[in-house]
N, CA and C of each residue as an Amber inpcrd file, in Angstrom:
protein
   678
   0.9250000  -1.5230000  -0.0910000  -0.0280000   0.0290000  -0.3110000
   0.2350000   1.1310000   0.1040000   2.2530000   1.1860000   0.9970000
   2.6230000   2.2280000   0.5900000   3.3310000   2.5340000  -0.7440000
   3.8930000   2.1580000  -0.9830000   3.8940000   1.5340000  -2.4370000
   3.6680000   2.2920000  -3.6070000   2.7370000   1.4340000  -3.2850000
   0.6290000   1.8800000  -4.2150000   1.3030000   3.9610000  -3.8410000
   1.3790000   4.4860000  -2.9740000   0.8660000   5.3250000  -2.3300000
   2.2910000   6.3180000  -3.3950000   2.9960000   5.8910000  -3.1660000
   4.2620000   7.0230000  -3.6780000   3.6370000   7.1120000  -5.1980000
   3.2080000   6.5180000  -5.8060000   2.5470000   6.5010000  -7.4730000
   1.9660000   7.5520000  -7.5220000   1.0290000   8.2610000  -6.4650000
  -0.6050000   8.6250000  -6.2100000  -0.6140000  10.3080000  -6.1030000
  -1.5970000  10.9920000  -6.7590000  -1.2910000  11.9710000  -6.2710000
  -1.8020000  12.9490000  -4.9850000  -2.4070000  12.0540000  -4.4590000
  -3.2340000  12.3930000  -3.4910000  -2.9300000  11.0650000  -1.4150000
  -3.2890000  11.3040000  -1.4990000  -3.0080000   9.8310000  -0.0670000
  -4.3360000   9.8670000  -0.0520000  -4.1130000   7.8930000  -0.2360000
  -4.6670000   6.8340000  -0.3060000  -5.7120000   7.1530000   0.7220000
  -5.6880000   7.6770000   2.1130000  -7.1490000   7.5030000   2.8030000
  -7.9920000   9.1090000   2.3080000  -7.8070000   9.4540000   1.3060000
  -7.9140000  10.4220000   0.7880000  -9.0020000  10.5410000  -0.8480000
  -8.2110000   9.0350000  -1.0200000  -9.1470000   8.0870000  -2.0960000
 -10.7320000   8.0650000  -2.4070000 -11.1120000   7.9540000  -1.0890000
 -12.8650000   7.4020000  -1.9870000 -13.3830000   8.9460000  -1.9350000
 -12.5770000  10.0670000  -1.0800000 -13.2660000  11.1120000  -1.4690000
 -12.7820000  12.1510000  -2.6600000 -11.4140000  12.4430000  -3.1080000
 -11.2440000  12.2710000  -4.1260000 -12.2320000  11.8750000  -5.4950000
 -12.9650000   9.8620000  -5.2600000 -13.6930000  10.1450000  -6.4050000
 -14.7880000  11.2310000  -6.2400000 -15.5610000  10.6490000  -5.4240000
 -16.8630000  10.8920000  -5.0700000 -17.2260000  12.8570000  -5.5060000
 -15.7870000  14.0750000  -5.5150000 -15.9910000  14.6250000  -5.3990000
 -15.2270000  15.1320000  -7.6860000 -14.9860000  14.7190000  -8.0460000
 -14.8610000  13.9700000  -8.9400000 -15.8220000  14.0830000  -9.8880000
 -17.2430000  13.2700000  -8.9740000 -17.7830000  12.6550000 -10.2100000
 -19.2500000  13.6260000 -10.2950000 -18.8470000  14.2980000  -8.8860000
 -19.6410000  15.7390000  -8.7260000 -18.9460000  16.3850000  -9.5600000
 -17.9050000  17.1160000  -9.6960000 -17.3190000  18.5210000 -10.2170000
 -17.4390000  18.4160000 -11.8570000 -16.7190000  17.1280000 -12.1350000
 -16.6260000  17.3600000 -14.0760000 -17.8220000  16.6820000 -14.4820000
 -19.1190000  15.7090000 -13.8130000 -20.0160000  15.8220000 -14.0980000
 -21.1630000  17.1020000 -14.4850000 -21.2750000  17.9540000 -13.2530000
 -21.6750000  19.1710000 -13.0670000 -21.4930000  19.8920000 -14.2680000
 -19.9100000  20.2660000 -14.0790000 -19.0320000  20.8950000 -15.2150000
 -19.4410000  20.9410000 -16.8020000 -20.0760000  19.8660000 -17.1010000
 -19.8850000  19.2250000 -18.3660000 -21.4820000  19.1790000 -18.3760000
 -22.1810000  19.1380000 -17.5020000 -23.7310000  19.5490000 -17.7140000
 -23.7110000  21.0900000 -18.3900000 -23.3840000  21.3190000 -17.2060000
 -23.3300000  22.9360000 -16.9600000 -23.4340000  23.2660000 -18.7530000
 -22.3240000  23.1890000 -19.4780000 -21.8680000  23.6510000 -20.9120000
 -22.8730000  23.5200000 -21.7240000 -23.1660000  21.7970000 -21.4760000
 -24.6600000  21.4140000 -23.1050000 -25.7070000  21.8530000 -22.0050000
 -26.0960000  22.0660000 -20.7190000 -27.4300000  22.6050000 -20.9710000
 -27.3100000  24.2920000 -21.0910000 -26.2950000  25.7480000 -20.7650000
 -26.3620000  26.5060000 -21.6300000 -26.8530000  26.2370000 -22.9660000
 -25.6350000  25.7110000 -24.4310000 -25.8240000  25.5960000 -25.0870000
 -26.8370000  24.6280000 -25.7120000 -27.0940000  24.4540000 -24.8940000
 -29.2300000  23.5230000 -25.7710000 -30.5960000  24.8230000 -25.1880000
 -29.9230000  26.5330000 -24.4010000 -30.8300000  26.5170000 -24.1610000
 -30.9590000  28.3680000 -25.3940000 -29.0680000  28.2230000 -25.5400000
 -29.3330000  29.0820000 -26.5480000 -29.7780000  27.9600000 -27.6490000
 -29.9240000  27.1930000 -28.1880000 -30.3880000  26.8670000 -29.1480000
 -29.7350000  25.7030000 -30.0430000 -28.7900000  25.0940000 -29.3410000
 -27.4760000  24.1950000 -29.5710000 -27.9820000  22.4730000 -28.9990000
 -28.3610000  21.8720000 -29.7850000 -28.8260000  20.7370000 -29.3530000
 -27.7370000  19.9630000 -29.4450000 -26.4290000  19.4150000 -30.0980000
 -25.6600000  18.4820000 -30.3230000 -25.4730000  17.8430000 -29.4470000
 -24.8090000  19.2000000 -28.0090000 -24.9200000  17.3020000 -26.8150000
 -26.3940000  16.7170000 -26.5700000 -27.1210000  17.3080000 -26.6530000
 -28.5020000  16.3350000 -26.0960000 -28.5230000  15.5500000 -27.7160000
 -28.2360000  15.3990000 -28.1890000 -28.4060000  14.4320000 -28.5440000
 -27.2830000  12.8620000 -29.2930000 -25.5440000  13.7260000 -28.4840000
 -24.8890000  13.0720000 -27.8820000 -25.2830000  12.4470000 -26.7890000
 -26.3130000  12.7020000 -26.3220000 -26.2090000  12.0850000 -24.5410000
 -26.0510000  12.6730000 -23.9520000 -25.5670000  13.7770000 -23.9070000
 -24.3830000  14.8740000 -23.4560000 -25.0390000  15.5270000 -21.9290000
 -26.4480000  15.6500000 -22.6540000 -26.9640000  16.4990000 -21.6350000
 -28.4190000  16.4450000 -20.1550000 -27.0090000  15.3140000 -19.7320000
 -27.3950000  14.0120000 -18.4160000 -26.4100000  15.0030000 -17.5770000
 -26.9690000  13.6130000 -15.8680000 -26.2670000  14.8070000 -14.7470000
 -25.4810000  12.7700000 -14.6850000 -25.5490000  12.0590000 -15.4100000
 -24.8140000  10.6570000 -15.5400000 -23.7240000  11.1050000 -16.0290000
 -23.0090000  10.7330000 -14.4730000 -21.6760000  10.8300000 -14.6300000
 -21.1020000   9.9800000 -16.0070000 -21.0720000   8.6750000 -16.1940000
 -20.7160000   7.5950000 -17.7270000 -20.6620000   8.3350000 -18.6170000
 -21.3290000   9.2540000 -18.6320000 -21.1650000  10.1630000 -20.0230000
 -20.5620000  11.4420000 -20.0330000 -20.4830000  11.8530000 -19.2250000
 -19.0800000  13.2070000 -19.6360000 -17.2280000  12.2090000 -18.8810000
 -17.3140000  11.5890000 -17.9560000 -16.3120000  10.9530000 -17.5230000
 -15.1310000  10.6990000 -18.7450000 -13.6870000  11.2650000 -18.3140000
 -13.1220000  10.2670000 -19.6130000 -12.1390000   9.6030000 -18.6450000
 -11.9890000   8.3740000 -18.9250000 -10.6040000   7.1170000 -19.5210000
  -9.5770000   7.7720000 -18.4950000  -9.2060000   7.5830000 -19.0840000
  -7.7270000   8.3960000 -19.3170000  -7.3480000   9.7660000 -18.1880000
  -7.8580000  10.8910000 -18.8200000  -8.4140000  11.9200000 -17.9590000
  -7.7250000  12.1880000 -16.2910000  -9.2120000  11.0480000 -16.1640000
  -9.9270000  10.3420000 -14.3860000  -9.0930000  10.0580000 -13.6220000
  -8.1270000   9.1460000 -14.4290000  -6.4880000   8.0440000 -13.8420000
  -5.8210000   9.0960000 -13.7980000  -5.7460000  10.1740000 -14.8200000
  -4.1610000  10.8200000 -14.5750000  -4.6660000  11.8220000 -13.1350000
  -5.6250000  12.0400000 -12.2950000  -5.9350000  12.9180000 -11.4670000
  -5.0110000  12.3250000 -10.7900000  -5.3210000  11.2580000 -10.4520000
  -4.8200000  10.4070000  -9.4070000  -3.7340000  10.0220000  -9.3810000
  -2.7320000  10.1970000 -10.8920000  -1.6750000   9.4240000 -10.5570000
  -0.2270000  10.8240000 -11.0580000  -1.4850000  12.7080000 -11.7300000
   0.1200000  13.4230000 -11.5940000  -1.7060000  14.6440000 -10.9390000
  -2.1510000  14.7730000 -10.7290000  -3.0440000  15.4170000  -9.9010000
  -3.7910000  16.3150000 -10.9220000  -3.6090000  16.0710000 -12.4650000
  -4.5750000  16.6070000 -13.1660000  -5.2460000  16.2070000 -14.1120000
  -6.5170000  16.0550000 -14.8540000  -7.0420000  15.9490000 -16.0720000
  -7.9440000  16.4360000 -16.1730000  -8.8170000  15.2340000 -17.5820000
  -9.8800000  16.1170000 -17.9240000 -11.4140000  14.8810000 -17.8980000
 -11.8170000  15.7340000 -18.3940000 -13.1370000  15.2600000 -18.7480000
 -14.0280000  15.2550000 -20.0940000 -14.8970000  14.3790000 -20.7630000
 -14.2760000  14.2070000 -22.4670000 -15.7060000  15.7740000 -22.2290000
 -14.6170000  16.3400000 -23.4600000 -15.1240000  17.7870000 -23.4680000
 -16.7380000  17.4930000 -24.2830000 -17.7000000  18.6120000 -23.8500000
 -18.6630000  19.3440000 -24.5600000 -19.2070000  19.5150000 -25.8710000
 -19.5370000  18.3490000 -26.1960000 -19.4450000  19.2780000 -28.3900000
 -21.0510000  20.0990000 -28.2750000 -20.4690000  21.3060000 -28.7630000
 -20.4690000  22.4050000 -29.3570000 -20.8490000  22.8560000 -30.6610000
 -22.0330000  23.6780000 -31.2230000 -21.1780000  23.6800000 -32.5920000
 -22.3580000  24.9800000 -32.8470000 -21.5170000  26.2560000 -33.0180000
 -21.2010000  27.7300000 -33.1950000 -22.2300000  27.8640000 -34.0250000
 -22.8860000  27.3200000 -35.7460000 -23.2910000  27.7220000 -36.0910000
 -25.0190000  27.7090000 -35.2450000 -25.1950000  26.5940000 -34.8470000
 -26.5340000  27.1050000 -34.3000000 -26.6620000  27.6940000 -33.4720000
 -26.3440000  28.3960000 -33.2250000 -26.2230000  29.9070000 -32.0900000
 -27.0450000  31.0290000 -33.1230000 -27.4830000  32.0510000 -31.9300000
 -28.3750000  33.0110000 -32.8280000 -27.0250000  34.3800000 -33.0160000
 -26.2960000  34.2980000 -31.6200000 -25.3700000  35.2000000 -31.0980000
 -23.9950000  34.5570000 -30.8850000 -23.5570000  34.0110000 -31.4520000
 -22.4370000  33.6480000 -31.4710000 -21.9850000  33.7310000 -30.4390000
 -21.3270000  34.8140000 -30.5310000 -20.7670000  35.2730000 -29.1130000
 -20.3040000  35.2410000 -28.0140000 -21.6190000  36.1510000 -27.5630000
 -22.1000000  35.9060000 -26.4960000 -22.7120000  34.6490000 -25.8410000
 -23.4500000  33.9220000 -26.8630000 -24.3460000  32.4720000 -26.3040000
 -21.8520000  30.8590000 -25.9640000 -21.3130000  31.3790000 -26.7080000
 -20.2770000  30.6940000 -26.5330000 -19.1710000  31.8320000 -25.7350000
 -19.4650000  32.6380000 -24.9080000 -18.6570000  32.8210000 -23.8240000
 -20.0360000  32.7870000 -22.5460000 -20.9970000  32.5220000 -22.7880000
 -21.4230000  32.0490000 -21.7020000 -21.9020000  30.8800000 -21.6960000
 -21.3860000  29.8620000 -22.5890000 -21.6720000  28.4830000 -22.4080000
 -19.9830000  28.1950000 -21.8350000 -19.0300000  28.7680000 -21.9610000
 -17.5560000  28.1600000 -21.7620000 -17.7310000  29.0070000 -20.2330000
 -18.7450000  29.6770000 -20.2710000 -18.1640000  30.7110000 -18.0000000
 -18.6100000  29.4510000 -16.9870000 -19.6230000  28.9570000 -18.6760000
 -20.7000000  28.1780000 -16.9720000 -20.5460000  26.8000000 -16.1060000
 -19.2470000  26.5140000 -17.2070000 -18.6410000  25.5210000 -16.6190000
 -18.0350000  25.7580000 -15.6720000 -16.7390000  26.1420000 -15.1220000
 -16.4510000  26.9220000 -14.1460000 -17.1470000  27.2180000 -13.5710000
 -18.0200000  27.9900000 -13.6240000 -19.3060000  28.8050000 -12.3540000
 -19.7680000  28.5420000 -12.3950000 -20.5400000  26.8660000 -12.6740000
 -21.4650000  25.3220000 -11.5710000 -19.9280000  25.3460000 -10.7840000
 -18.8920000  24.8820000 -10.9730000 -17.7440000  24.2360000 -10.0700000
 -17.9170000  25.6450000  -8.7420000 -17.5050000  26.5780000  -8.4210000
 -17.9120000  27.5260000  -7.7910000 -19.0970000  27.5860000  -6.6230000
 -20.5870000  27.4300000  -7.7490000 -21.8220000  27.3060000  -7.3660000
 -21.8470000  25.4920000  -6.5620000 -21.0350000  24.5970000  -7.2080000
 -21.2920000  23.8380000  -6.4480000 -20.5600000  23.5040000  -5.0430000
 -19.5790000  24.5470000  -5.3010000 -18.6340000  24.4740000  -3.3560000
 -19.6440000  25.7350000  -2.5350000 -20.0020000  26.7020000  -3.0440000
 -20.3390000  27.7010000  -2.5790000 -21.6200000  26.5290000  -1.7400000
 -22.0070000  25.7950000  -2.0920000 -23.1170000  24.9990000  -1.5950000
 -23.2470000  24.2350000  -0.6320000 -21.1860000  23.8590000  -0.9960000
 -21.2880000  22.5030000  -0.0610000 -20.4580000  23.2640000   1.7480000
 -19.6640000  24.5350000   1.1790000 -19.5380000  25.4360000   2.1590000
 -21.0080000  25.5330000   2.9040000 -21.7520000  25.7610000   2.3700000
 -22.6240000  26.5230000   3.5800000 -23.9360000  25.5110000   3.7770000
 -24.0040000  23.9110000   3.2380000 -24.1730000  23.5160000   4.5620000
 -23.2070000  22.6480000   5.1770000 -21.8600000  23.0380000   5.3410000
 -20.9270000  22.4710000   5.8820000 -21.5260000  23.8130000   7.1200000
 -21.0200000  25.0390000   6.5230000 -20.9870000  25.7830000   8.1270000
 -22.9930000  25.6100000   8.7680000 -23.9120000  25.3570000   7.8160000
 -25.2650000  24.5340000   8.5510000 -25.1900000  23.7170000   9.8430000
 -23.9330000  22.3420000   9.0230000 -24.2060000  21.6680000  10.5020000
 -23.0250000  21.6560000  11.1480000 -22.5410000  22.7870000  11.3490000
 -21.2300000  23.7460000  12.2170000 -21.9520000  24.1930000  13.5230000
 -23.5440000  24.6370000  12.2690000 -24.2470000  25.9490000  13.1860000
 -25.0620000  24.3790000  14.7090000 -25.9570000  23.8560000  13.4930000
 -27.0200000  23.2450000  14.4640000 -26.6530000  21.8720000  15.1310000
 -24.5780000  21.9870000  15.3080000 -24.2210000  20.8840000  16.1370000
 -24.1360000  19.6160000  15.3050000 -24.0820000  19.2360000  14.5540000
 -24.4580000  18.4090000  13.0810000 -22.7560000  17.1190000  14.4430000
 -22.1080000  17.6910000  13.0400000 -20.9940000  16.6630000  14.3190000
 -20.7060000  16.6760000  15.7350000 -20.9310000  17.4600000  16.1730000
 -21.0050000  17.6590000  18.0550000 -21.7820000  16.3380000  18.4560000
 -22.8360000  16.0420000  17.5890000 -23.2280000  14.7990000  17.8820000
 -23.5990000  13.5510000  17.1440000 -22.7580000  13.6030000  16.3280000
 -22.0620000  12.0670000  15.9120000 -21.0060000  11.5690000  16.4660000
 -19.7350000  10.1870000  15.7550000 -19.0220000  10.0960000  16.7190000
 -17.4750000  10.5790000  15.9490000 -17.0100000  11.0730000  16.9590000
 -16.0200000  11.6580000  15.9930000 -15.2270000  11.0930000  15.3120000
 -14.4370000  10.0800000  14.9950000 -14.4490000   9.3440000  14.3920000
 -15.1770000   9.6810000  12.0840000 -16.0430000   9.5200000  12.8980000
 -17.8250000  10.2450000  11.1550000 -17.7050000  11.7040000  10.9690000
 -17.5520000  11.4620000  12.1880000 -17.5000000  14.0610000  12.0710000
 -16.4570000  14.5280000  11.2390000 -15.2110000  13.4530000  11.9220000
 -14.0040000  13.9400000  11.2570000 -14.2550000  13.7780000   9.9340000
 -14.5050000  12.8210000   9.2590000 -14.3300000  12.5540000   7.4940000
 -15.5600000  13.4730000   6.6630000 -16.6450000  13.7010000   7.9690000
 -17.3510000  14.6650000   6.6680000 -16.5690000  16.2250000   6.6360000
 -15.5110000  16.1340000   7.7400000 -14.9850000  17.4220000   7.3260000
 -13.6300000  17.6380000   6.7260000 -13.5790000  16.1100000   6.1010000
 -12.4130000  16.1410000   5.5920000 -13.2800000  16.4100000   4.1010000
 -14.1670000  15.1810000   4.0290000 -14.3040000  15.2690000   2.4240000
 -15.6330000  16.6940000   1.9950000 -15.9260000  17.6350000   2.7050000
 -16.0760000  18.4220000   2.7640000 -15.2230000  19.5210000   2.6130000
 -14.0580000  19.2980000   3.4500000 -12.8490000  20.4860000   2.6910000
 -12.3380000  20.2630000   1.6550000 -12.5800000  19.3970000   1.1300000
 -11.7090000  18.2740000  -0.3840000 -12.6670000  18.4640000  -1.5880000
 -14.0170000  18.5640000  -1.5270000 -15.4670000  18.7120000  -1.7970000
 -15.0960000  20.3370000  -2.1870000 -14.8800000  21.0680000  -1.1910000
 -14.9760000  23.2800000  -1.8460000 -14.0920000  23.1340000  -2.2630000
 -12.2300000  22.4350000  -1.8230000 -11.3720000  23.4360000  -2.2050000
 -11.1650000  22.4840000  -3.7430000 -11.5010000  21.6330000  -4.1280000
 -11.3880000  21.2040000  -5.5060000 -12.3100000  21.8450000  -6.5960000
 -13.3670000  21.6700000  -6.4780000 -14.1920000  22.7240000  -6.7260000
 -14.0600000  24.0950000  -6.9680000 -13.1430000  24.7430000  -6.4030000
 -12.8070000  25.9540000  -6.1300000 -11.9860000  26.5050000  -7.0920000
 -10.0990000  25.0830000  -7.7280000  -9.7280000  25.1120000  -7.7310000
  -9.1390000  24.4640000  -8.8210000 -11.2480000  23.7440000  -9.6940000
 -11.7450000  23.8780000 -10.8250000 -11.9810000  25.1420000 -11.0610000
 -12.6610000  25.4680000 -10.5060000 -13.1290000  27.3910000 -10.9260000
 -12.2130000  27.3530000 -11.8660000 -11.0880000  28.2910000 -10.8030000
  -9.8780000  28.8270000 -11.4460000  -8.7930000  28.2980000 -12.1390000
  -8.6760000  26.9660000 -12.3280000  -8.3290000  26.3490000 -13.1050000
  -8.4600000  26.2720000 -14.1700000  -9.7860000  26.6480000 -14.6900000
 -10.6080000  26.2770000 -16.3680000 -10.7680000  28.0190000 -16.5610000
 -10.7730000  28.4880000 -15.7890000 -10.7470000  30.1780000 -16.4000000
  -9.0180000  30.6500000 -16.8420000  -8.2200000  29.5630000 -16.8990000
  -6.8150000  30.9040000 -17.0040000  -7.0980000  30.4780000 -18.6380000
  -6.1800000  31.0560000 -18.9980000  -6.4420000  31.9250000 -20.3210000
  -5.7090000  30.9330000 -21.8590000  -5.6320000  29.7500000 -21.4730000
  -4.4900000  28.9990000 -22.5670000  -5.8950000  27.5770000 -22.4210000
  -5.1640000  27.2230000 -24.2040000  -5.8790000  26.0020000 -24.7080000
  -5.6760000  25.0840000 -23.9140000  -6.7720000  23.8370000 -24.0940000
  -8.5410000  23.7910000 -24.1910000  -8.6040000  24.5250000 -23.0860000
  -9.0770000  25.4990000 -22.2800000  -9.7430000  25.5640000 -21.0470000
 -10.4400000  26.6540000 -21.3760000 -11.6950000  26.8560000 -20.3530000
 -12.9600000  27.7330000 -21.0470000 -12.4390000  29.3610000 -21.1220000
 -11.3050000  29.6160000 -20.6200000 -10.6360000  30.7800000 -20.0130000
 -10.7550000  31.7550000 -21.8190000  -9.5490000  30.5170000 -22.4230000
  -8.9800000  30.3330000 -23.6570000 -10.0890000  30.5590000 -24.2630000
 -11.3320000  29.9120000 -24.2830000 -12.7880000  30.0700000 -25.7120000
 -13.3870000  31.8400000 -24.9060000 -13.2700000  31.8280000 -23.5750000
 -13.4350000  33.1430000 -23.5360000 -13.1530000  33.8960000 -24.1190000
 -12.0630000  34.5530000 -24.0340000 -11.0460000  35.1110000 -24.5150000
 -10.8680000  35.3440000 -26.5090000 -11.3720000  33.9990000 -27.1730000
 -11.7820000  33.4030000 -28.1700000 -13.0270000  34.4800000 -28.3220000
 -13.8310000  34.4230000 -27.8130000 -14.9510000  34.8060000 -27.8440000
 -15.0030000  37.0240000 -28.2380000 -14.0890000  36.9140000 -27.1530000
 -14.2150000  38.5840000 -26.8010000 -13.1200000  39.2300000 -27.2400000
 -12.0710000  38.7100000 -28.1270000 -11.6880000  39.6240000 -29.4270000
 -12.0560000  39.6240000 -30.0500000 -11.7110000  40.6750000 -31.1440000
 -12.9730000  41.2870000 -32.5630000 -12.5520000  39.8550000 -32.8480000
 -13.3600000  39.3770000 -34.4120000 -13.0210000  38.4120000 -35.3150000
 -11.8990000  38.5070000 -35.7640000 -11.6090000  39.7140000 -36.5220000
  -9.8170000  39.4440000 -36.8840000  -8.8960000  39.4320000 -36.1880000
  -9.0800000  39.3680000 -35.1720000  -8.2470000  38.9200000 -33.8550000
  -7.5670000  36.8320000 -33.8950000  -9.1450000  36.6970000 -34.1030000
  -9.3770000  35.0490000 -33.6840000  -9.1200000  34.3370000 -34.8990000
  -8.3400000  34.2990000 -35.7740000  -7.9370000  33.8720000 -36.5320000
  -6.2470000  33.2630000 -36.0120000  -5.4250000  34.3410000 -35.2170000
  -4.1840000  34.1400000 -35.0200000  -3.9420000  33.7380000 -33.8000000
  -5.1160000  34.0260000 -32.9720000  -5.2990000  33.2840000 -31.8600000
  -5.1420000  31.9810000 -32.1420000  -5.7900000  31.5790000 -33.5280000
  -6.0910000  29.7700000 -33.8680000  -4.5830000  30.4220000 -33.9490000
  -4.1040000  30.2720000 -34.6840000  -3.0340000  29.9740000 -35.6060000
  -1.4080000  29.8170000 -34.2290000  -1.3240000  30.5590000 -33.1310000
  -0.6500000  29.6200000 -31.3580000  -1.2020000  29.2560000 -31.0900000
  -2.5620000  28.5230000 -31.0920000  -3.2690000  27.9700000 -29.8710000
  -2.0170000  26.9230000 -29.8150000  -1.2530000  26.4630000 -30.7090000
  -0.2260000  24.9570000 -30.6560000   0.5660000  25.5730000 -29.6820000
   1.0760000  26.2410000 -29.6690000   2.2210000  27.1800000 -28.5000000
   1.1020000  27.5920000 -27.3520000   0.3790000  27.7620000 -27.7040000
  -0.3180000  27.6030000 -25.9900000  -0.3420000  26.7160000 -24.9740000
  -0.7630000  25.4990000 -25.9140000  -0.9830000  24.2880000 -25.7030000
   0.2160000  23.9400000 -24.8830000   1.3290000  24.0620000 -25.4430000
   2.7960000  23.7130000 -24.7390000   3.0060000  24.4950000 -23.4930000
   2.6480000  26.0540000 -23.5020000   2.7410000  26.3050000 -22.5350000
   2.2850000  25.7940000 -21.4260000   0.5450000  25.5180000 -21.4640000
  -0.1080000  25.1400000 -20.5090000   0.3460000  24.1080000 -20.2060000
   1.3360000  23.1980000 -20.5200000   1.7180000  21.9820000 -20.4630000
   3.1390000  22.1580000 -19.8450000   4.0790000  22.8100000 -20.5730000
   4.8510000  23.7880000 -18.9820000   4.2880000  23.9290000 -17.6710000
   3.6280000  24.0500000 -17.5490000   2.8020000  25.3580000 -16.4120000
   2.4850000  24.1970000 -15.9700000   1.8170000  23.2010000 -16.1600000
   0.8570000  21.5850000 -15.5820000   2.3460000  20.7470000 -14.7060000
   3.2080000  20.4980000 -15.7070000   3.9700000  19.7260000 -15.4000000
   5.4370000  19.2680000 -14.7590000   5.3950000  20.6740000 -14.9460000
   7.0650000  21.4620000 -15.1040000   7.3820000  21.8770000 -13.8570000
   8.3680000  22.0990000 -13.0230000   8.6650000  23.0330000 -11.9940000
   8.4960000  24.5640000 -11.8710000   8.1510000  24.8860000 -12.7650000
   7.4360000  25.5890000 -12.9680000   6.1180000  26.4060000 -13.3770000
   5.5640000  25.6720000 -12.5720000   4.1770000  25.4190000 -11.9780000
   3.7400000  25.1510000 -10.9110000   5.4040000  24.9330000 -10.2260000
   5.8700000  25.1540000  -8.7170000   5.8160000  26.6120000  -7.7190000
   6.4150000  27.5470000  -9.3530000   6.5250000  28.7140000  -9.0040000
   5.0690000  30.0850000  -9.5170000   4.2720000  29.3490000 -10.3220000
   3.4550000  29.8240000 -10.8590000   1.3810000  29.8820000 -10.2200000
   2.0830000  28.5640000 -11.1380000   0.4950000  27.9540000 -11.2980000
  -0.1010000  27.7050000  -9.9690000   0.5760000  26.8070000  -9.0220000
  -0.1580000  26.0670000  -7.8890000   0.0800000  26.8230000  -6.8570000
   0.8200000  28.2630000  -6.5710000   0.8060000  28.8170000  -5.8870000
  -0.5820000  29.8980000  -6.3080000  -0.7250000  30.6800000  -7.2040000
  -2.1170000  30.9150000  -8.0950000  -3.0710000  30.2130000  -7.7280000
  -3.3770000  28.7240000  -7.6900000  -5.0330000  27.8120000  -6.5540000
  -4.7860000  28.5650000  -5.6160000  -3.7440000  27.9070000  -4.7010000
  -3.7180000  28.2620000  -3.3460000  -4.4370000  29.5220000  -3.1300000
  -3.9060000  30.2940000  -3.3850000  -4.1520000  31.6880000  -2.8040000
  -5.1250000  31.8830000  -3.3600000  -5.9220000  31.3470000  -4.5500000
  -7.1560000  31.7100000  -4.8020000  -8.5840000  30.5600000  -3.9270000
  -7.6680000  30.2150000  -3.6570000  -9.2520000  28.3190000  -2.8230000
  -9.1110000  29.8240000  -1.8920000  -7.9550000  29.7230000  -1.0050000
  -7.9370000  30.3620000   0.6180000  -9.1450000  31.6410000   0.1650000
  -8.8830000  32.7520000  -0.8430000  -9.2270000  33.7540000  -1.6350000
 -11.0420000  34.2100000  -1.5920000 -11.0090000  32.8290000  -2.3560000
 -12.5180000  32.6320000  -2.7270000 -13.5730000  31.9660000  -1.7160000
 -12.6770000  30.9920000  -0.9780000 -13.0660000  30.4430000   0.7270000
 -14.0400000  32.0270000   1.8540000 -12.9710000  32.4580000   1.4760000
 -13.4060000  33.5630000   2.5780000 -14.2020000  34.8620000   2.3650000
 -14.3000000  34.7710000   0.9530000 -15.2030000  35.7280000   0.0220000
 -16.5220000  35.0540000   0.4820000 -16.6510000  33.1960000   0.3770000
 -17.7260000  33.3360000   0.6420000 -18.2380000  33.1050000   2.2280000
 -17.6140000  32.3500000   3.4930000 -18.2840000  32.4680000   4.0030000
 -18.3550000  33.6110000   4.7250000 -17.9760000  35.3720000   4.2220000
 -18.4060000  36.7290000   4.3920000 -19.4010000  36.4570000   3.9910000
 -20.4160000  36.4860000   3.0140000 -21.5360000  36.4300000   2.0530000
 -22.2560000  35.5200000   3.6500000 -21.8820000  34.2360000   3.8650000
 -22.2820000  33.4320000   4.5790000 -23.4480000  33.7750000   6.1160000
 -21.7980000  34.2740000   5.8850000 -21.5300000  34.7910000   7.7310000
 -23.1180000  35.5520000   8.1810000 -23.1910000  36.6060000   7.8040000
 -23.9290000  37.5690000   8.3840000 -25.5700000  36.3680000   8.3730000
 -25.5440000  36.2480000   7.0110000 -26.9860000  34.6360000   6.3380000
 -27.0420000  34.3330000   7.6300000 -26.0700000  33.4320000   8.3500000
 -26.7950000  32.4180000   9.3360000 -26.0600000  32.9130000  10.7630000
 -25.8420000  34.1820000  10.8420000 -25.4910000  35.4050000  12.0370000
 -24.5950000  34.5400000  12.7880000 -23.4390000  34.5260000  12.0920000
 -22.5800000  33.4400000  12.8940000 -21.7620000  34.2770000  13.4330000
């Protein structure tokens, strides 16, 4: 077991929590893309069975396994046909934003539930070991969903942040962006799989998680009178 743990990005004790979190996070993320695209007139995802909350429809086997080994991965991208949109640029931006935003909303909901559990004394009323398990799960669930929110907004292909920039820039600039997509992917991989990420990417994600969590707690505090 110790030898196996050395090949994983997460401690073995956290694997069940990571599995549940990714099932929810990836599924909600891709469903959000599909749903918003459908609402704007593109039924491509629906016809391919992607307008669903069934995780099997969205998980990419290799991308999922890689998360446990390398600490990053992906789900199956939702197919989007921009030609079905009446307002392609606006629809494209909203479809791209929907995925990351869904992860932020899921994280906020989980954090709210966690705070409510603390306030009503749920953790104090259950066995300590069970309470610690729930606290570990909520902590991981919130953090990973916020990480996905921030990570997917980075301006590198093939992330949602890059797609948003594509639709924001003037039409004459889009071909130039496409021309340099290959370079963007290389830069993205350098950030993710080399020590460069330790200096730039991972501090950004860590600080972003703390900042967003603090903001959410500030929002919920007066609501729950904490």
